[in-house]
C-alpha positions as CSV (number, residue, x, y, z in Angstrom):
1,X,-51.8,-38.5,-35.9
2,X,-49.6,-41.5,-35.1
3,X,-49.1,-42.9,-31.6
4,X,-47.5,-46.0,-30.1
5,X,-49.4,-47.6,-27.3
6,X,-49.0,-51.3,-28.1
7,X,-46.2,-52.9,-30.2
8,X,-48.9,-54.2,-32.5
9,X,-49.7,-50.6,-33.6
10,X,-46.5,-51.1,-35.7
11,X,-46.4,-53.5,-38.7
12,X,-43.5,-55.8,-39.1
13,X,-42.4,-53.7,-42.1
14,X,-42.4,-50.5,-39.9
15,X,-40.4,-52.3,-37.2
16,X,-37.8,-53.4,-39.8
17,X,-37.6,-49.8,-41.0
18,X,-37.1,-48.6,-37.5
19,X,-34.3,-51.1,-37.0
20,X,-32.7,-50.0,-40.2
21,X,-32.9,-46.3,-39.3
22,X,-31.6,-46.9,-35.7
23,X,-28.6,-48.8,-37.1
24,X,-27.9,-45.9,-39.5
25,X,-28.1,-43.4,-36.6
26,X,-25.7,-45.5,-34.6
27,X,-23.2,-45.5,-37.5
28,X,-23.7,-41.8,-38.4
29,X,-24.7,-39.8,-35.2
30,X,-23.5,-36.5,-36.5
31,X,-26.0,-36.6,-39.4
32,X,-28.9,-36.6,-36.9
33,X,-27.6,-34.2,-34.2
34,X,-29.7,-31.3,-35.2
35,X,-32.6,-32.9,-36.9
36,X,-35.0,-32.2,-34.1
37,X,-33.8,-28.7,-33.3
38,X,-36.6,-26.5,-31.9
39,X,-38.7,-29.7,-31.1
40,X,-39.7,-30.6,-27.6
41,X,-40.4,-34.0,-25.9
42,X,-42.4,-34.2,-22.7
43,X,-41.4,-37.1,-20.5
44,X,-44.4,-37.6,-18.2
45,X,-43.3,-40.4,-15.8
46,X,-46.0,-40.9,-13.2
47,X,-44.0,-43.9,-12.0
48,X,-40.2,-43.9,-11.2
49,X,-37.9,-45.0,-14.0
50,X,-34.2,-44.7,-14.7
51,X,-33.3,-46.4,-18.0
52,X,-36.5,-45.7,-20.0
53,X,-36.8,-42.0,-19.0
54,X,-33.0,-41.3,-19.5
55,X,-33.1,-43.2,-22.7
56,X,-35.9,-41.0,-24.1
57,X,-34.2,-37.9,-22.8
58,X,-30.8,-38.9,-24.3
59,X,-32.5,-39.8,-27.6
60,X,-34.2,-36.4,-27.9
61,X,-31.1,-34.5,-26.9
62,X,-29.0,-36.5,-29.3
63,X,-31.4,-35.4,-32.1
64,X,-30.9,-31.8,-31.1
65,X,-34.3,-31.4,-29.4
66,X,-35.3,-30.3,-25.9
67,X,-36.9,-32.2,-23.0
68,X,-39.3,-31.2,-20.3
69,X,-41.4,-33.2,-17.8
70,X,-41.4,-34.9,-14.5
71,X,-40.1,-38.2,-13.1
72,X,-42.6,-38.7,-10.3
73,X,-46.3,-38.2,-9.9
74,X,-45.7,-36.2,-6.8
75,X,-43.9,-33.6,-8.9
76,X,-47.0,-33.1,-11.0
77,X,-50.6,-31.8,-10.5
78,X,-51.6,-35.4,-10.1
79,X,-50.7,-34.9,-6.5
80,X,-53.5,-32.3,-6.4
81,X,-56.0,-34.7,-8.0
82,X,-55.6,-33.7,-11.6
83,X,-56.7,-36.5,-14.0
84,X,-54.4,-38.1,-16.7
85,X,-56.8,-36.8,-19.3
86,X,-56.4,-33.2,-18.2
87,X,-52.6,-33.5,-17.7
88,X,-52.1,-34.8,-21.2
89,X,-54.4,-32.2,-22.7
90,X,-52.5,-29.3,-21.1
91,X,-49.0,-30.7,-21.8
92,X,-49.7,-31.5,-25.4
93,X,-50.2,-27.8,-25.9
94,X,-46.6,-27.1,-24.9
95,X,-44.7,-29.8,-26.8
96,X,-44.3,-31.7,-30.0
97,X,-44.4,-35.3,-28.7
98,X,-45.1,-37.1,-25.4
99,X,-43.5,-40.2,-23.7
100,X,-45.7,-41.3,-20.8
101,X,-45.3,-43.9,-18.1
102,X,-48.0,-44.7,-15.6
103,X,-48.4,-47.4,-12.9
104,X,-52.1,-48.0,-13.9
105,X,-52.9,-50.2,-16.9
106,X,-54.7,-48.5,-19.7
107,X,-53.6,-45.0,-18.8
108,X,-52.1,-44.2,-22.3
109,X,-55.5,-45.0,-23.9
110,X,-57.0,-42.3,-21.8
111,X,-54.2,-39.9,-22.8
112,X,-54.8,-40.5,-26.5
113,X,-58.4,-39.2,-26.2
114,X,-57.1,-35.7,-25.4
115,X,-53.6,-35.3,-26.8
116,X,-52.9,-32.9,-29.6
117,X,-49.5,-34.5,-30.4
118,X,-48.1,-38.1,-30.8
119,X,-48.1,-40.1,-27.6
120,X,-45.7,-42.9,-26.8
121,X,-46.5,-45.5,-24.1
122,X,-43.4,-45.8,-22.0
123,X,-45.0,-48.5,-19.9
124,X,-48.5,-48.8,-18.3
125,X,-48.5,-51.0,-15.1
126,X,-48.2,-54.7,-16.0
127,X,-49.8,-54.1,-19.4
128,X,-47.5,-53.1,-22.2
129,X,-44.1,-51.6,-22.8
130,X,-43.7,-51.2,-26.6
131,X,-40.5,-49.2,-26.7
132,X,-38.7,-51.8,-24.6
133,X,-39.9,-54.3,-27.2
134,X,-38.4,-52.2,-29.9
135,X,-35.1,-52.4,-28.0
136,X,-35.6,-56.2,-27.6
137,X,-36.2,-56.7,-31.3
138,X,-33.2,-54.6,-32.4
139,X,-31.1,-56.6,-30.0
140,X,-32.3,-59.9,-31.3
141,X,-32.0,-58.9,-34.9
142,X,-28.5,-57.5,-34.5
143,X,-27.1,-60.1,-32.1
144,X,-28.9,-63.3,-33.3
145,X,-29.1,-62.2,-36.9
146,X,-32.8,-62.9,-37.4
147,X,-36.3,-62.4,-36.1
148,X,-37.6,-65.7,-37.3
149,X,-36.9,-69.4,-36.6
150,X,-36.3,-68.9,-32.9
151,X,-37.2,-70.7,-29.7
152,X,-37.7,-68.0,-27.1
153,X,-37.7,-68.6,-23.4
154,X,-39.2,-65.9,-21.1
155,X,-38.5,-66.5,-17.5
156,X,-39.7,-64.9,-14.2
157,X,-42.7,-62.6,-13.7
158,X,-44.9,-63.4,-16.7
159,X,-48.1,-62.2,-15.0
160,X,-47.1,-58.6,-14.4
161,X,-44.2,-58.4,-16.9
162,X,-45.4,-55.8,-19.4
163,X,-42.1,-56.3,-21.4
164,X,-42.9,-60.0,-21.8
165,X,-46.5,-59.3,-23.0
166,X,-45.2,-56.8,-25.6
167,X,-42.4,-59.1,-26.7
168,X,-44.8,-62.1,-27.2
169,X,-47.1,-59.9,-29.2
170,X,-44.3,-58.6,-31.5
171,X,-42.6,-62.0,-32.1
172,X,-45.9,-63.8,-32.8
173,X,-45.9,-62.2,-36.2
174,X,-42.6,-63.8,-37.4
175,X,-42.2,-67.3,-39.0
176,X,-41.4,-70.4,-37.0
177,X,-41.4,-68.8,-33.5
178,X,-42.2,-70.8,-30.4
179,X,-42.1,-69.9,-26.7
180,X,-41.1,-71.6,-23.5
181,X,-43.0,-69.7,-20.7
182,X,-41.0,-70.3,-17.5
183,X,-42.6,-69.1,-14.2
184,X,-44.0,-70.1,-10.9
185,X,-47.7,-71.1,-11.1
186,X,-48.6,-67.8,-9.4
187,X,-47.0,-65.7,-12.1
188,X,-48.1,-67.4,-15.2
189,X,-48.8,-65.5,-18.4
190,X,-52.3,-63.8,-18.4
191,X,-55.1,-65.4,-20.2
192,X,-55.5,-62.4,-22.6
193,X,-52.0,-62.9,-23.8
194,X,-52.5,-66.6,-24.4
195,X,-55.9,-66.3,-26.0
196,X,-55.5,-63.0,-27.9
197,X,-51.9,-63.5,-29.1
198,X,-50.6,-67.1,-28.8
199,X,-53.7,-69.1,-29.5
200,X,-55.1,-66.7,-32.0
201,X,-51.9,-66.8,-34.1
202,X,-51.3,-70.6,-33.5
203,X,-48.0,-70.0,-31.9
204,X,-46.5,-73.1,-30.2
205,X,-45.8,-72.6,-26.5
206,X,-45.1,-74.6,-23.3
207,X,-45.7,-73.5,-19.7
208,X,-43.0,-74.8,-17.4
209,X,-41.6,-74.1,-14.0
210,X,-38.0,-75.2,-14.5
211,X,-35.3,-73.0,-16.1
212,X,-32.7,-75.8,-15.8
213,X,-34.8,-78.2,-17.8
214,X,-35.5,-75.7,-20.5
215,X,-32.3,-73.7,-21.2
216,X,-30.6,-76.1,-23.6
217,X,-33.5,-75.8,-26.1
218,X,-33.5,-72.0,-26.3
219,X,-32.1,-69.6,-28.9
220,X,-33.2,-66.5,-26.8
221,X,-33.5,-66.4,-23.0
222,X,-35.4,-63.3,-21.8
223,X,-35.0,-63.0,-18.1
224,X,-37.2,-60.7,-15.9
225,X,-37.2,-59.8,-12.3
226,X,-40.0,-60.5,-9.9
227,X,-41.6,-57.1,-9.5
228,X,-42.2,-56.2,-5.9
229,X,-44.2,-53.0,-6.9
230,X,-46.9,-55.1,-8.6
231,X,-47.7,-57.3,-5.6
232,X,-50.6,-56.5,-3.3
233,X,-49.5,-59.3,-1.0
234,X,-45.9,-58.8,0.2
235,X,-45.7,-62.3,1.7
236,X,-46.3,-63.7,-1.7
237,X,-43.5,-61.6,-3.2
238,X,-41.1,-62.7,-0.4
239,X,-41.9,-66.3,-1.3
240,X,-41.4,-65.9,-5.0
241,X,-38.6,-63.3,-5.3
242,X,-35.8,-65.8,-5.7
243,X,-37.6,-68.3,-7.9
244,X,-35.0,-68.1,-10.7
245,X,-31.3,-67.1,-10.8
246,X,-29.3,-67.5,-14.0
247,X,-25.7,-68.3,-13.2
248,X,-22.6,-69.7,-14.9
249,X,-23.5,-73.3,-14.1
250,X,-26.9,-73.0,-15.9
251,X,-25.2,-71.2,-18.8
252,X,-23.0,-74.2,-19.4
253,X,-26.1,-76.1,-20.5
254,X,-27.2,-73.4,-23.0
255,X,-26.4,-73.3,-26.7
256,X,-23.2,-71.4,-27.7
257,X,-25.3,-69.2,-29.9
258,X,-28.0,-68.4,-27.3
259,X,-28.5,-64.8,-26.3
260,X,-29.5,-63.6,-22.9
261,X,-31.7,-60.5,-22.7
262,X,-33.2,-58.6,-19.7
263,X,-35.2,-55.4,-19.7
264,X,-33.4,-54.3,-16.5
265,X,-33.2,-53.3,-13.7
266,X,-31.7,-56.6,-12.5
267,X,-32.0,-57.6,-8.9
268,X,-30.5,-61.0,-8.3
269,X,-32.1,-63.1,-11.2
270,X,-28.8,-62.9,-13.2
271,X,-25.6,-63.5,-11.3
272,X,-23.0,-60.7,-12.0
273,X,-20.5,-63.4,-13.2
274,X,-22.7,-64.0,-16.2
275,X,-22.0,-60.4,-17.4
276,X,-18.6,-61.7,-18.8
277,X,-20.3,-64.3,-21.0
278,X,-20.4,-63.0,-24.6
279,X,-24.0,-64.4,-24.8
280,X,-25.1,-61.8,-22.3
281,X,-26.3,-58.9,-24.3
282,X,-28.6,-57.0,-21.9
283,X,-26.3,-54.0,-21.5
284,X,-26.0,-53.8,-25.3
285,X,-29.8,-53.9,-25.3
286,X,-30.0,-50.5,-23.5
287,X,-27.9,-48.9,-26.2
288,X,-30.0,-50.4,-29.0
289,X,-33.0,-49.0,-27.0
290,X,-31.7,-45.5,-27.3
291,X,-31.2,-45.6,-31.0
292,X,-34.6,-47.3,-31.5
293,X,-36.3,-44.5,-29.5
294,X,-34.5,-41.9,-31.7
295,X,-35.8,-43.6,-34.8
296,X,-39.3,-43.8,-33.3
297,X,-39.3,-40.1,-32.4
298,X,-38.4,-39.2,-35.9
299,X,-41.1,-41.4,-37.4
300,X,-43.9,-40.1,-35.2
301,X,-42.9,-36.5,-35.7
302,X,-42.8,-37.0,-39.5
303,X,-46.2,-38.8,-39.5
304,X,-48.0,-36.8,-36.8
305,X,-50.5,-35.3,-39.3
306,X,-51.7,-38.7,-40.4
307,X,-54.9,-40.2,-39.0
308,X,-54.5,-42.1,-35.8
309,X,-53.3,-45.6,-36.2
310,X,-54.7,-46.9,-32.9
311,X,-57.0,-49.8,-33.5
312,X,-60.4,-48.8,-32.0
313,X,-62.1,-51.7,-30.2
314,X,-65.8,-52.1,-30.6
315,X,-66.5,-51.0,-27.0
316,X,-69.7,-50.7,-25.0
317,X,-70.6,-48.9,-21.9
318,X,-70.8,-51.3,-19.0
319,X,-72.7,-51.1,-15.7
320,X,-70.0,-53.4,-14.1
321,X,-66.6,-51.8,-13.4
322,X,-63.3,-53.6,-14.0
323,X,-62.1,-55.6,-11.0
324,X,-58.4,-55.4,-11.9
325,X,-56.9,-53.3,-9.0
326,X,-54.3,-52.0,-11.4
327,X,-56.7,-50.6,-14.0
328,X,-56.8,-46.8,-14.6
329,X,-60.6,-46.9,-14.7
330,X,-60.7,-47.6,-10.9
331,X,-58.5,-44.6,-10.2
332,X,-60.2,-42.0,-12.4
333,X,-63.8,-42.3,-11.6
334,X,-64.9,-39.9,-14.3
335,X,-64.0,-42.6,-16.8
336,X,-67.0,-44.6,-18.1
337,X,-66.7,-48.3,-17.6
338,X,-66.1,-49.7,-21.1
339,X,-65.9,-53.3,-22.3
340,X,-65.3,-55.3,-25.5
341,X,-65.6,-58.9,-26.6
342,X,-62.4,-60.6,-27.7
343,X,-62.0,-63.3,-30.4
344,X,-63.4,-65.9,-28.0
345,X,-66.4,-63.8,-27.1
346,X,-64.9,-63.1,-23.6
347,X,-65.9,-59.7,-22.2
348,X,-62.8,-57.6,-21.3
349,X,-62.1,-54.2,-19.9
350,X,-61.4,-51.8,-22.8
351,X,-58.6,-50.1,-20.8
352,X,-56.6,-53.0,-19.3
353,X,-57.9,-56.1,-21.2
354,X,-58.8,-57.9,-17.9
355,X,-61.6,-60.3,-18.1
356,X,-64.9,-59.0,-16.7
357,X,-66.8,-61.5,-14.6
């Protein structure tokens, strides 16, 4: 059975095939309008979402399938205390495929333990967001013309930005890629991303605080918002929320070929006036995302009888629980504390990848 929890669950060959299929769907929508007739997708969104949830629903409906689910944890039995594990086990008996979003990191890994059907991670806390990355890759490929030989700037919330973590993981497998990591010191990229992805794959990167000083060097600028919902300290959010604003003045210093992406929603980190710039492709990005989700649904339904592709970590039961306040293991106490050692022999939580002291 195939699932998608992390973008690295897909090979670069599989990603290219998904882009190829998604582009074919975009050109020939009528060929696909009944291909998922009598199939059902469950959208289990324990955290509010607009674009991702509607994109999944639109994708399945455009394939001729049906959709059921909820858009808020309060509308599910979670409000009564039901665990993620039990919710997934029950719902997987009703549908053919599940798209799940959860505010706690590592929740999809819990779901995979009990699901009877393919499960797609539609975002887990500040951890990963692989289908957004599929949208990003399709956008870069179609708008920039390549997925290699790129200088990619990621700007904003790199600590909690799950879209950034997934994008870095995906792009690290292509040739001649380098990153400029633009963020306040408080929102730097997590160590597990630097060590397990960038350092491990010998990807050149710079950590800087200035967008103005970096923009002229970039082929891709990936803007992100400072995410209020991830902060435990509201004063820190208020201090950092306006750290970066991309405007027309800054765009004048960028390459004519540079492309601006954003996973959306935007707050004020991109001025509305930038929308008119042909280099701004973030609204096109949402359309590419729908077609990539259509291609992914078709792939997983076709391959659902295959063995699971999830890379099982060599985990051990731990007497020490994860200290990450956003980890699913702290919410669902019936889960055993599990750890693993990364490439650098650092002990990490098996659910959220946080370092264990």
